[in-house]
PQR file with spaces between the fields and no chain letter, atoms N, CA, C, O and H, PARSE charges and radii, in Angstrom:
ATOM       1  N    UNK     1      -8.634   18.624  -27.846 -0.4000 1.5000
ATOM       2  CA   UNK     1      -8.899   17.634  -26.823 -0.0000 2.0000
ATOM       3  C    UNK     1     -10.240   16.938  -27.016  0.5500 1.7000
ATOM       4  O    UNK     1     -10.482   15.899  -26.401 -0.5500 1.4000
ATOM       5  N    UNK     2     -11.093   17.470  -27.834 -0.4000 1.5000
ATOM       6  CA   UNK     2     -12.405   16.885  -28.040 -0.0000 2.0000
ATOM       7  C    UNK     2     -12.325   15.529  -28.725  0.5500 1.7000
ATOM       8  O    UNK     2     -13.284   14.758  -28.687 -0.5500 1.4000
ATOM       9  H    UNK     2     -10.896   18.313  -28.334  0.4000 1.0000
ATOM      10  N    UNK     3     -11.202   15.235  -29.344 -0.4000 1.5000
ATOM      11  CA   UNK     3     -11.080   13.980  -30.071 -0.0000 2.0000
ATOM      12  C    UNK     3     -10.667   12.804  -29.186  0.5500 1.7000
ATOM      13  O    UNK     3     -10.511   11.685  -29.675 -0.5500 1.4000
ATOM      14  H    UNK     3     -10.423   15.862  -29.375  0.4000 1.0000
ATOM      15  N    UNK     4     -10.493   13.048  -27.904 -0.4000 1.5000
ATOM      16  CA   UNK     4     -10.117   11.949  -27.006 -0.0000 2.0000
ATOM      17  C    UNK     4     -11.223   10.917  -26.934  0.5500 1.7000
ATOM      18  O    UNK     4     -12.402   11.262  -26.852 -0.5500 1.4000
ATOM      19  H    UNK     4     -10.620   13.957  -27.506  0.4000 1.0000
ATOM      20  N    UNK     5     -10.849    9.676  -26.963 -0.4000 1.5000
ATOM      21  CA   UNK     5     -11.787    8.568  -26.874 -0.0000 2.0000
ATOM      22  C    UNK     5     -12.208    8.382  -25.416  0.5500 1.7000
ATOM      23  O    UNK     5     -11.355    8.133  -24.565 -0.5500 1.4000
ATOM      24  H    UNK     5      -9.892    9.396  -27.030  0.4000 1.0000
ATOM      25  N    UNK     6     -13.517    8.498  -25.105 -0.4000 1.5000
ATOM      26  CA   UNK     6     -13.956    8.335  -23.708 -0.0000 2.0000
ATOM      27  C    UNK     6     -13.584    6.967  -23.132  0.5500 1.7000
ATOM      28  O    UNK     6     -13.294    6.860  -21.941 -0.5500 1.4000
ATOM      29  H    UNK     6     -14.211    8.701  -25.796  0.4000 1.0000
ATOM      30  N    UNK     7     -13.588    5.930  -23.955 -0.4000 1.5000
ATOM      31  CA   UNK     7     -13.199    4.606  -23.494 -0.0000 2.0000
ATOM      32  C    UNK     7     -11.763    4.562  -23.031  0.5500 1.7000
ATOM      33  O    UNK     7     -11.421    3.830  -22.102 -0.5500 1.4000
ATOM      34  H    UNK     7     -13.824    6.017  -24.923  0.4000 1.0000
ATOM      35  N    UNK     8     -10.928    5.343  -23.676 -0.4000 1.5000
ATOM      36  CA   UNK     8      -9.519    5.406  -23.286 -0.0000 2.0000
ATOM      37  C    UNK     8      -9.378    6.016  -21.901  0.5500 1.7000
ATOM      38  O    UNK     8      -8.534    5.578  -21.119 -0.5500 1.4000
ATOM      39  H    UNK     8     -11.206    5.938  -24.430  0.4000 1.0000
ATOM      40  N    UNK     9     -10.187    7.017  -21.584 -0.4000 1.5000
ATOM      41  CA   UNK     9     -10.125    7.644  -20.272 -0.0000 2.0000
ATOM      42  C    UNK     9     -10.526    6.644  -19.188  0.5500 1.7000
ATOM      43  O    UNK     9      -9.908    6.605  -18.124 -0.5500 1.4000
ATOM      44  H    UNK     9     -10.873    7.372  -22.219  0.4000 1.0000
ATOM      45  N    UNK    10     -11.541    5.847  -19.446 -0.4000 1.5000
ATOM      46  CA   UNK    10     -11.945    4.819  -18.488 -0.0000 2.0000
ATOM      47  C    UNK    10     -10.797    3.838  -18.292  0.5500 1.7000
ATOM      48  O    UNK    10     -10.529    3.413  -17.168 -0.5500 1.4000
ATOM      49  H    UNK    10     -12.043    5.879  -20.310  0.4000 1.0000
ATOM      50  N    UNK    11     -10.123    3.478  -19.371 -0.4000 1.5000
ATOM      51  CA   UNK    11      -8.979    2.580  -19.266 -0.0000 2.0000
ATOM      52  C    UNK    11      -7.887    3.157  -18.391  0.5500 1.7000
ATOM      53  O    UNK    11      -7.263    2.435  -17.613 -0.5500 1.4000
ATOM      54  H    UNK    11     -10.341    3.824  -20.283  0.4000 1.0000
ATOM      55  N    UNK    12      -7.651    4.458  -18.514 -0.4000 1.5000
ATOM      56  CA   UNK    12      -6.629    5.110  -17.704 -0.0000 2.0000
ATOM      57  C    UNK    12      -7.020    5.099  -16.228  0.5500 1.7000
ATOM      58  O    UNK    12      -6.185    4.859  -15.357 -0.5500 1.4000
ATOM      59  H    UNK    12      -8.158    5.044  -19.146  0.4000 1.0000
ATOM      60  N    UNK    13      -8.288    5.360  -15.962 -0.4000 1.5000
ATOM      61  CA   UNK    13      -8.765    5.350  -14.575 -0.0000 2.0000
ATOM      62  C    UNK    13      -8.650    3.943  -13.994  0.5500 1.7000
ATOM      63  O    UNK    13      -8.220    3.767  -12.854 -0.5500 1.4000
ATOM      64  H    UNK    13      -8.967    5.555  -16.670  0.4000 1.0000
ATOM      65  N    UNK    14      -9.031    2.960  -14.775 -0.4000 1.5000
ATOM      66  CA   UNK    14      -8.915    1.572  -14.306 -0.0000 2.0000
ATOM      67  C    UNK    14      -7.458    1.208  -14.039  0.5500 1.7000
ATOM      68  O    UNK    14      -7.154    0.517  -13.067 -0.5500 1.4000
ATOM      69  H    UNK    14      -9.380    3.103  -15.701  0.4000 1.0000
ATOM      70  N    UNK    15      -6.565    1.672  -14.899 -0.4000 1.5000
ATOM      71  CA   UNK    15      -5.133    1.405  -14.709 -0.0000 2.0000
ATOM      72  C    UNK    15      -4.657    1.994  -13.383  0.5500 1.7000
ATOM      73  O    UNK    15      -3.954    1.334  -12.618 -0.5500 1.4000
ATOM      74  H    UNK    15      -6.812    2.234  -15.689  0.4000 1.0000
ATOM      75  N    UNK    16      -5.048    3.244  -13.118 -0.4000 1.5000
ATOM      76  CA   UNK    16      -4.625    3.911  -11.885 -0.0000 2.0000
ATOM      77  C    UNK    16      -5.195    3.191  -10.671  0.5500 1.7000
ATOM      78  O    UNK    16      -4.496    3.004   -9.675 -0.5500 1.4000
ATOM      79  H    UNK    16      -5.620    3.780  -13.740  0.4000 1.0000
ATOM      80  N    UNK    17      -6.455    2.788  -10.746 -0.4000 1.5000
ATOM      81  CA   UNK    17      -7.069    2.075   -9.625 -0.0000 2.0000
ATOM      82  C    UNK    17      -6.386    0.723   -9.385  0.5500 1.7000
ATOM      83  O    UNK    17      -6.153    0.324   -8.244 -0.5500 1.4000
ATOM      84  H    UNK    17      -7.023    2.940  -11.555  0.4000 1.0000
ATOM      85  N    UNK    18      -6.075    0.036  -10.474 -0.4000 1.5000
ATOM      86  CA   UNK    18      -5.389   -1.258  -10.352 -0.0000 2.0000
ATOM      87  C    UNK    18      -4.001   -1.076   -9.755  0.5500 1.7000
ATOM      88  O    UNK    18      -3.591   -1.838   -8.880 -0.5500 1.4000
ATOM      89  H    UNK    18      -6.264    0.360  -11.401  0.4000 1.0000
ATOM      90  N    UNK    19      -3.282   -0.070  -10.228 -0.4000 1.5000
ATOM      91  CA   UNK    19      -1.944    0.200   -9.700 -0.0000 2.0000
ATOM      92  C    UNK    19      -2.010    0.545   -8.223  0.5500 1.7000
ATOM      93  O    UNK    19      -1.154    0.121   -7.447 -0.5500 1.4000
ATOM      94  H    UNK    19      -3.616    0.549  -10.940  0.4000 1.0000
ATOM      95  N    UNK    20      -3.015    1.307   -7.830 -0.4000 1.5000
ATOM      96  CA   UNK    20      -3.182    1.685   -6.432 -0.0000 2.0000
ATOM      97  C    UNK    20      -3.466    0.459   -5.563  0.5500 1.7000
ATOM      98  O    UNK    20      -2.904    0.316   -4.478 -0.5500 1.4000
ATOM      99  H    UNK    20      -3.711    1.651   -8.461  0.4000 1.0000
ATOM     100  N    UNK    21      -4.349   -0.428   -6.052 -0.4000 1.5000
ATOM     101  CA   UNK    21      -4.640   -1.666   -5.308 -0.0000 2.0000
ATOM     102  C    UNK    21      -3.388   -2.533   -5.174  0.5500 1.7000
ATOM     103  O    UNK    21      -3.126   -3.101   -4.114 -0.5500 1.4000
ATOM     104  H    UNK    21      -4.806   -0.312   -6.934  0.4000 1.0000
ATOM     105  N    UNK    22      -2.622   -2.627   -6.256 -0.4000 1.5000
ATOM     106  CA   UNK    22      -1.408   -3.445   -6.220 -0.0000 2.0000
ATOM     107  C    UNK    22      -0.382   -2.866   -5.257  0.5500 1.7000
ATOM     108  O    UNK    22       0.285   -3.607   -4.535 -0.5500 1.4000
ATOM     109  H    UNK    22      -2.834   -2.165   -7.117  0.4000 1.0000
ATOM     110  N    UNK    23      -0.256   -1.550   -5.245 -0.4000 1.5000
ATOM     111  CA   UNK    23       0.686   -0.914   -4.331 -0.0000 2.0000
ATOM     112  C    UNK    23       0.248   -1.128   -2.885  0.5500 1.7000
ATOM     113  O    UNK    23       1.080   -1.410   -2.022 -0.5500 1.4000
ATOM     114  H    UNK    23      -0.799   -0.948   -5.831  0.4000 1.0000
ATOM     115  N    UNK    24      -1.049   -0.996   -2.613 -0.4000 1.5000
ATOM     116  CA   UNK    24      -1.566   -1.226   -1.258 -0.0000 2.0000
ATOM     117  C    UNK    24      -1.294   -2.670   -0.828  0.5500 1.7000
ATOM     118  O    UNK    24      -0.907   -2.919    0.313 -0.5500 1.4000
ATOM     119  H    UNK    24      -1.725   -0.766   -3.314  0.4000 1.0000
ATOM     120  N    UNK    25      -1.495   -3.608   -1.739 -0.4000 1.5000
ATOM     121  CA   UNK    25      -1.226   -5.022   -1.422 -0.0000 2.0000
ATOM     122  C    UNK    25       0.254   -5.235   -1.138  0.5500 1.7000
ATOM     123  O    UNK    25       0.615   -5.991   -0.236 -0.5500 1.4000
ATOM     124  H    UNK    25      -1.809   -3.406   -2.667  0.4000 1.0000
ATOM     125  N    UNK    26       1.104   -4.576   -1.901 -0.4000 1.5000
ATOM     126  CA   UNK    26       2.551   -4.679   -1.680 -0.0000 2.0000
ATOM     127  C    UNK    26       2.926   -4.116   -0.309  0.5500 1.7000
ATOM     128  O    UNK    26       3.739   -4.703    0.405 -0.5500 1.4000
ATOM     129  H    UNK    26       0.811   -3.962   -2.634  0.4000 1.0000
ATOM     130  N    UNK    27       2.334   -2.977    0.056 -0.4000 1.5000
ATOM     131  CA   UNK    27       2.612   -2.382    1.366 -0.0000 2.0000
ATOM     132  C    UNK    27       2.138   -3.301    2.488  0.5500 1.7000
ATOM     133  O    UNK    27       2.812   -3.432    3.510 -0.5500 1.4000
ATOM     134  H    UNK    27       1.673   -2.499   -0.524  0.4000 1.0000
ATOM     135  N    UNK    28       0.986   -3.933    2.304 -0.4000 1.5000
ATOM     136  CA   UNK    28       0.475   -4.850    3.335 -0.0000 2.0000
ATOM     137  C    UNK    28       1.370   -6.082    3.448  0.5500 1.7000
ATOM     138  O    UNK    28       1.606   -6.586    4.546 -0.5500 1.4000
ATOM     139  H    UNK    28       0.438   -3.826    1.474  0.4000 1.0000
ATOM     140  N    UNK    29       1.859   -6.555    2.324 -0.4000 1.5000
ATOM     141  CA   UNK    29       2.774   -7.701    2.350 -0.0000 2.0000
ATOM     142  C    UNK    29       4.054   -7.338    3.092  0.5500 1.7000
ATOM     143  O    UNK    29       4.558   -8.129    3.889 -0.5500 1.4000
ATOM     144  H    UNK    29       1.667   -6.145    1.433  0.4000 1.0000
ATOM     145  N    UNK    30       4.574   -6.153    2.835 -0.4000 1.5000
ATOM     146  CA   UNK    30       5.781   -5.701    3.534 -0.0000 2.0000
ATOM     147  C    UNK    30       5.514   -5.572    5.021  0.5500 1.7000
ATOM     148  O    UNK    30       6.362   -5.938    5.835 -0.5500 1.4000
ATOM     149  H    UNK    30       4.165   -5.510    2.187  0.4000 1.0000
ATOM     150  N    UNK    31       4.346   -5.055    5.391 -0.4000 1.5000
ATOM     151  CA   UNK    31       3.995   -4.938    6.806 -0.0000 2.0000
ATOM     152  C    UNK    31       3.973   -6.305    7.468  0.5500 1.7000
ATOM     153  O    UNK    31       4.453   -6.464    8.590 -0.5500 1.4000
ATOM     154  H    UNK    31       3.657   -4.757    4.730  0.4000 1.0000
ATOM     155  N    UNK    32       3.422   -7.285    6.780 -0.4000 1.5000
ATOM     156  CA   UNK    32       3.371   -8.647    7.317 -0.0000 2.0000
ATOM     157  C    UNK    32       4.775   -9.210    7.500  0.5500 1.7000
ATOM     158  O    UNK    32       5.062   -9.845    8.515 -0.5500 1.4000
ATOM     159  H    UNK    32       3.032   -7.155    5.869  0.4000 1.0000
ATOM     160  N    UNK    33       5.648   -8.981    6.526 -0.4000 1.5000
ATOM     161  CA   UNK    33       7.031   -9.450    6.634 -0.0000 2.0000
ATOM     162  C    UNK    33       7.722   -8.819    7.844  0.5500 1.7000
ATOM     163  O    UNK    33       8.449   -9.489    8.576 -0.5500 1.4000
ATOM     164  H    UNK    33       5.415   -8.465    5.702  0.4000 1.0000
ATOM     165  N    UNK    34       7.487   -7.538    8.039 -0.4000 1.5000
ATOM     166  CA   UNK    34       8.103   -6.851    9.169 -0.0000 2.0000
ATOM     167  C    UNK    34       7.549   -7.368   10.501  0.5500 1.7000
ATOM     168  O    UNK    34       8.288   -7.474   11.480 -0.5500 1.4000
ATOM     169  H    UNK    34       6.896   -6.993    7.444  0.4000 1.0000
ATOM     170  N    UNK    35       6.266   -7.685   10.540 -0.4000 1.5000
ATOM     171  CA   UNK    35       5.681   -8.254   11.766 -0.0000 2.0000
ATOM     172  C    UNK    35       6.295   -9.606   12.092  0.5500 1.7000
ATOM     173  O    UNK    35       6.575   -9.899   13.254 -0.5500 1.4000
ATOM     174  H    UNK    35       5.665   -7.599    9.745  0.4000 1.0000
ATOM     175  N    UNK    36       6.505  -10.426   11.081 -0.4000 1.5000
ATOM     176  CA   UNK    36       7.142  -11.728   11.284 -0.0000 2.0000
ATOM     177  C    UNK    36       8.566  -11.535   11.806  0.5500 1.7000
ATOM     178  O    UNK    36       8.998  -12.230   12.726 -0.5500 1.4000
ATOM     179  H    UNK    36       6.278  -10.189   10.137  0.4000 1.0000
ATOM     180  N    UNK    37       9.276  -10.603   11.221 -0.4000 1.5000
ATOM     181  CA   UNK    37      10.645  -10.317   11.683 -0.0000 2.0000
ATOM     182  C    UNK    37      10.629   -9.839   13.130  0.5500 1.7000
ATOM     183  O    UNK    37      11.478  -10.232   13.929 -0.5500 1.4000
ATOM     184  H    UNK    37       8.925  -10.038   10.474  0.4000 1.0000
ATOM     185  N    UNK    38       9.649   -8.981   13.466 -0.4000 1.5000
ATOM     186  CA   UNK    38       9.562   -8.444   14.827 -0.0000 2.0000
ATOM     187  C    UNK    38       9.307   -9.551   15.838  0.5500 1.7000
ATOM     188  O    UNK    38       9.868   -9.541   16.933 -0.5500 1.4000
ATOM     189  H    UNK    38       8.959   -8.662   12.816  0.4000 1.0000
ATOM     190  N    UNK    39       8.457  -10.508   15.469 -0.4000 1.5000
ATOM     191  CA   UNK    39       8.163  -11.617   16.385 -0.0000 2.0000
ATOM     192  C    UNK    39       9.411  -12.432   16.708  0.5500 1.7000
ATOM     193  O    UNK    39       9.537  -12.978   17.804 -0.5500 1.4000
ATOM     194  H    UNK    39       8.001  -10.516   14.579  0.4000 1.0000
ATOM     195  N    UNK    40      10.323  -12.512   15.758 -0.4000 1.5000
ATOM     196  CA   UNK    40      11.533  -13.317   15.956 -0.0000 2.0000
ATOM     197  C    UNK    40      12.693  -12.505   16.530  0.5500 1.7000
ATOM     198  O    UNK    40      13.737  -13.068   16.861 -0.5500 1.4000
ATOM     199  H    UNK    40      10.220  -12.068   14.867  0.4000 1.0000
ATOM     200  N    UNK    41      12.523  -11.202   16.649 -0.4000 1.5000
ATOM     201  CA   UNK    41      13.628  -10.331   17.080 -0.0000 2.0000
ATOM     202  C    UNK    41      13.729  -10.300   18.603  0.5500 1.7000
ATOM     203  O    UNK    41      12.792   -9.877   19.279 -0.5500 1.4000
ATOM     204  H    UNK    41      11.675  -10.744   16.379  0.4000 1.0000
ATOM     205  N    UNK    42      14.877  -10.752   19.149 -0.4000 1.5000
ATOM     206  CA   UNK    42      15.034  -10.764   20.608 -0.0000 2.0000
ATOM     207  C    UNK    42      15.396   -9.394   21.201  0.5500 1.7000
ATOM     208  O    UNK    42      15.189   -9.167   22.393 -0.5500 1.4000
ATOM     209  H    UNK    42      15.639  -11.096   18.600  0.4000 1.0000
ATOM     210  N    UNK    43      15.921   -8.503   20.398 -0.4000 1.5000
ATOM     211  CA   UNK    43      16.332   -7.194   20.912 -0.0000 2.0000
ATOM     212  C    UNK    43      15.128   -6.249   20.867  0.5500 1.7000
ATOM     213  O    UNK    43      14.596   -5.954   19.797 -0.5500 1.4000
ATOM     214  H    UNK    43      16.089   -8.688   19.430  0.4000 1.0000
ATOM     215  N    UNK    44      14.715   -5.790   22.027 -0.4000 1.5000
ATOM     216  CA   UNK    44      13.496   -5.001   22.162 -0.0000 2.0000
ATOM     217  C    UNK    44      13.454   -3.746   21.310  0.5500 1.7000
ATOM     218  O    UNK    44      12.428   -3.437   20.705 -0.5500 1.4000
ATOM     219  H    UNK    44      15.147   -6.030   22.896  0.4000 1.0000
ATOM     220  N    UNK    45      14.573   -3.014   21.261 -0.4000 1.5000
ATOM     221  CA   UNK    45      14.562   -1.769   20.488 -0.0000 2.0000
ATOM     222  C    UNK    45      14.395   -2.043   18.994  0.5500 1.7000
ATOM     223  O    UNK    45      13.694   -1.311   18.296 -0.5500 1.4000
ATOM     224  H    UNK    45      15.406   -3.264   21.753  0.4000 1.0000
ATOM     225  N    UNK    46      15.041   -3.099   18.514 -0.4000 1.5000
ATOM     226  CA   UNK    46      14.892   -3.466   17.103 -0.0000 2.0000
ATOM     227  C    UNK    46      13.479   -3.974   16.831  0.5500 1.7000
ATOM     228  O    UNK    46      12.884   -3.659   15.800 -0.5500 1.4000
ATOM     229  H    UNK    46      15.611   -3.694   19.082  0.4000 1.0000
ATOM     230  N    UNK    47      12.953   -4.759   17.762 -0.4000 1.5000
ATOM     231  CA   UNK    47      11.588   -5.260   17.621 -0.0000 2.0000
ATOM     232  C    UNK    47      10.607   -4.088   17.541  0.5500 1.7000
ATOM     233  O    UNK    47       9.693   -4.090   16.717 -0.5500 1.4000
ATOM     234  H    UNK    47      13.437   -5.015   18.599  0.4000 1.0000
ATOM     235  N    UNK    48      10.804   -3.099   18.393 -0.4000 1.5000
ATOM     236  CA   UNK    48       9.942   -1.923   18.377 -0.0000 2.0000
ATOM     237  C    UNK    48      10.038   -1.156   17.066  0.5500 1.7000
ATOM     238  O    UNK    48       9.027   -0.682   16.546 -0.5500 1.4000
ATOM     239  H    UNK    48      11.547   -3.097   19.063  0.4000 1.0000
ATOM     240  N    UNK    49      11.242   -1.034   16.533 -0.4000 1.5000
ATOM     241  CA   UNK    49      11.425   -0.347   15.250 -0.0000 2.0000
ATOM     242  C    UNK    49      10.741   -1.100   14.118  0.5500 1.7000
ATOM     243  O    UNK    49      10.133   -0.491   13.238 -0.5500 1.4000
ATOM     244  H    UNK    49      12.062   -1.420   16.955  0.4000 1.0000
ATOM     245  N    UNK    50      10.841   -2.426   14.141 -0.4000 1.5000
ATOM     246  CA   UNK    50      10.184   -3.234   13.110 -0.0000 2.0000
ATOM     247  C    UNK    50       8.665   -3.096   13.195  0.5500 1.7000
ATOM     248  O    UNK    50       7.987   -3.000   12.172 -0.5500 1.4000
ATOM     249  H    UNK    50      11.335   -2.921   14.855  0.4000 1.0000
ATOM     250  N    UNK    51       8.142   -3.085   14.406 -0.4000 1.5000
ATOM     251  CA   UNK    51       6.702   -2.918   14.586 -0.0000 2.0000
ATOM     252  C    UNK    51       6.243   -1.539   14.114  0.5500 1.7000
ATOM     253  O    UNK    51       5.172   -1.399   13.525 -0.5500 1.4000
ATOM     254  H    UNK    51       8.694   -3.163   15.236  0.4000 1.0000
ATOM     255  N    UNK    52       7.055   -0.539   14.376 -0.4000 1.5000
ATOM     256  CA   UNK    52       6.736    0.820   13.931 -0.0000 2.0000
ATOM     257  C    UNK    52       6.725    0.903   12.398  0.5500 1.7000
ATOM     258  O    UNK    52       5.834    1.516   11.811 -0.5500 1.4000
ATOM     259  H    UNK    52       7.925   -0.653   14.855  0.4000 1.0000
ATOM     260  N    UNK    53       7.710    0.288   11.768 -0.4000 1.5000
ATOM     261  CA   UNK    53       7.750    0.268   10.303 -0.0000 2.0000
ATOM     262  C    UNK    53       6.544   -0.472    9.727  0.5500 1.7000
ATOM     263  O    UNK    53       5.954   -0.043    8.736 -0.5500 1.4000
ATOM     264  H    UNK    53       8.434   -0.210   12.245  0.4000 1.0000
ATOM     265  N    UNK    54       6.187   -1.585   10.360 -0.4000 1.5000
ATOM     266  CA   UNK    54       5.028   -2.344    9.898 -0.0000 2.0000
ATOM     267  C    UNK    54       3.768   -1.481    9.975  0.5500 1.7000
ATOM     268  O    UNK    54       2.946   -1.500    9.058 -0.5500 1.4000
ATOM     269  H    UNK    54       6.666   -1.934   11.165  0.4000 1.0000
ATOM     270  N    UNK    55       3.616   -0.740   11.044 -0.4000 1.5000
ATOM     271  CA   UNK    55       2.458    0.136   11.201 -0.0000 2.0000
ATOM     272  C    UNK    55       2.459    1.237   10.141  0.5500 1.7000
ATOM     273  O    UNK    55       1.402    1.612    9.634 -0.5500 1.4000
ATOM     274  H    UNK    55       4.283   -0.724   11.789  0.4000 1.0000
ATOM     275  N    UNK    56       3.632    1.751    9.810 -0.4000 1.5000
ATOM     276  CA   UNK    56       3.726    2.787    8.785 -0.0000 2.0000
ATOM     277  C    UNK    56       3.325    2.245    7.415  0.5500 1.7000
ATOM     278  O    UNK    56       2.637    2.925    6.654 -0.5500 1.4000
ATOM     279  H    UNK    56       4.491    1.447   10.222  0.4000 1.0000
ATOM     280  N    UNK    57       3.750    1.034    7.103 -0.4000 1.5000
ATOM     281  CA   UNK    57       3.364    0.425    5.828 -0.0000 2.0000
ATOM     282  C    UNK    57       1.858    0.181    5.780  0.5500 1.7000
ATOM     283  O    UNK    57       1.226    0.377    4.742 -0.5500 1.4000
ATOM     284  H    UNK    57       4.309    0.482    7.721  0.4000 1.0000
ATOM     285  N    UNK    58       1.290   -0.243    6.895 -0.4000 1.5000
ATOM     286  CA   UNK    58      -0.160   -0.460    6.943 -0.0000 2.0000
ATOM     287  C    UNK    58      -0.901    0.868    6.738  0.5500 1.7000
ATOM     288  O    UNK    58      -1.923    0.914    6.054 -0.5500 1.4000
ATOM     289  H    UNK    58       1.803   -0.403    7.738  0.4000 1.0000
ATOM     290  N    UNK    59      -0.385    1.934    7.330 -0.4000 1.5000
ATOM     291  CA   UNK    59      -0.989    3.257    7.146 -0.0000 2.0000
ATOM     292  C    UNK    59      -0.909    3.695    5.691  0.5500 1.7000
ATOM     293  O    UNK    59      -1.865    4.264    5.163 -0.5500 1.4000
ATOM     294  H    UNK    59       0.445    1.897    7.886  0.4000 1.0000
ATOM     295  N    UNK    60       0.213    3.439    5.040 -0.4000 1.5000
ATOM     296  CA   UNK    60       0.337    3.762    3.617 -0.0000 2.0000
ATOM     297  C    UNK    60      -0.734    3.034    2.807  0.5500 1.7000
ATOM     298  O    UNK    60      -1.373    3.626    1.938 -0.5500 1.4000
ATOM     299  H    UNK    60       0.990    2.977    5.468  0.4000 1.0000
ATOM     300  N    UNK    61      -0.923    1.763    3.095 -0.4000 1.5000
ATOM     301  CA   UNK    61      -1.930    0.979    2.380 -0.0000 2.0000
ATOM     302  C    UNK    61      -3.334    1.544    2.629  0.5500 1.7000
ATOM     303  O    UNK    61      -4.133    1.660    1.700 -0.5500 1.4000
ATOM     304  H    UNK    61      -0.404    1.282    3.802  0.4000 1.0000
ATOM     305  N    UNK    62      -3.622    1.888    3.864 -0.4000 1.5000
ATOM     306  CA   UNK    62      -4.931    2.458    4.193 -0.0000 2.0000
ATOM     307  C    UNK    62      -5.143    3.786    3.479  0.5500 1.7000
ATOM     308  O    UNK    62      -6.235    4.053    2.977 -0.5500 1.4000
ATOM     309  H    UNK    62      -2.973    1.794    4.618  0.4000 1.0000
ATOM     310  N    UNK    63      -4.107    4.620    3.430 -0.4000 1.5000
ATOM     311  CA   UNK    63      -4.224    5.913    2.770 -0.0000 2.0000
ATOM     312  C    UNK    63      -4.483    5.757    1.273  0.5500 1.7000
ATOM     313  O    UNK    63      -5.215    6.553    0.685 -0.5500 1.4000
ATOM     314  H    UNK    63      -3.220    4.404    3.838  0.4000 1.0000
ATOM     315  N    UNK    64      -3.898    4.751    0.665 -0.4000 1.5000
ATOM     316  CA   UNK    64      -4.170    4.502   -0.747 -0.0000 2.0000
ATOM     317  C    UNK    64      -5.630    4.138   -0.956  0.5500 1.7000
ATOM     318  O    UNK    64      -6.242    4.567   -1.933 -0.5500 1.4000
ATOM     319  H    UNK    64      -3.304    4.104    1.143  0.4000 1.0000
ATOM     320  N    UNK    65      -6.190    3.354   -0.052 -0.4000 1.5000
ATOM     321  CA   UNK    65      -7.594    2.982   -0.168 -0.0000 2.0000
ATOM     322  C    UNK    65      -8.502    4.184    0.036  0.5500 1.7000
ATOM     323  O    UNK    65      -9.500    4.332   -0.669 -0.5500 1.4000
ATOM     324  H    UNK    65      -5.692    3.006    0.743  0.4000 1.0000
ATOM     325  N    UNK    66      -8.170    5.043    0.989 -0.4000 1.5000
ATOM     326  CA   UNK    66      -8.970    6.243    1.245 -0.0000 2.0000
ATOM     327  C    UNK    66      -8.941    7.172    0.047  0.5500 1.7000
ATOM     328  O    UNK    66      -9.980    7.690   -0.364 -0.5500 1.4000
ATOM     329  H    UNK    66      -7.359    4.924    1.562  0.4000 1.0000
ATOM     330  N    UNK    67      -7.755    7.389   -0.521 -0.4000 1.5000
ATOM     331  CA   UNK    67      -7.649    8.308   -1.665 -0.0000 2.0000
ATOM     332  C    UNK    67      -8.343    7.719   -2.891  0.5500 1.7000
ATOM     333  O    UNK    67      -8.853    8.466   -3.727 -0.5500 1.4000
ATOM     334  H    UNK    67      -6.912    6.968   -0.187  0.4000 1.0000
ATOM     335  N    UNK    68      -8.370    6.413   -3.007 -0.4000 1.5000
ATOM     336  CA   UNK    68      -9.027    5.762   -4.157 -0.0000 2.0000
ATOM     337  C    UNK    68     -10.541    5.850   -4.003  0.5500 1.7000
ATOM     338  O    UNK    68     -11.253    6.077   -4.981 -0.5500 1.4000
ATOM     339  H    UNK    68      -7.956    5.807   -2.328  0.4000 1.0000
ATOM     340  N    UNK    69     -11.038    5.672   -2.777 -0.4000 1.5000
ATOM     341  CA   UNK    69     -12.483    5.686   -2.528 -0.0000 2.0000
ATOM     342  C    UNK    69     -13.038    7.102   -2.463  0.5500 1.7000
ATOM     343  O    UNK    69     -14.210    7.330   -2.759 -0.5500 1.4000
ATOM     344  H    UNK    69     -10.460    5.488   -1.982  0.4000 1.0000
ATOM     345  N    UNK    70     -12.197    8.044   -2.077 -0.4000 1.5000
ATOM     346  CA   UNK    70     -12.657    9.418   -1.851 -0.0000 2.0000
ATOM     347  C    UNK    70     -12.698   10.280   -3.032  0.5500 1.7000
ATOM     348  O    UNK    70     -13.072   11.449   -2.930 -0.5500 1.4000
ATOM     349  H    UNK    70     -11.245    7.859   -1.836  0.4000 1.0000
């Protein structure tokens, strides 16, 4: 293992961080889509479910940021 290139390890870390940021952005985009759907939904129970899903996606995005920073 001593022959591993240190630059390669940095590249791997950068890849993981980039993937994490992209996934968080995707989750936030999905949350926004669900919020838009909820605003247009006339049925209260469905609107509530959409809002709950949007909140869950936002939490996923936040958790990715916490795990990346921590």
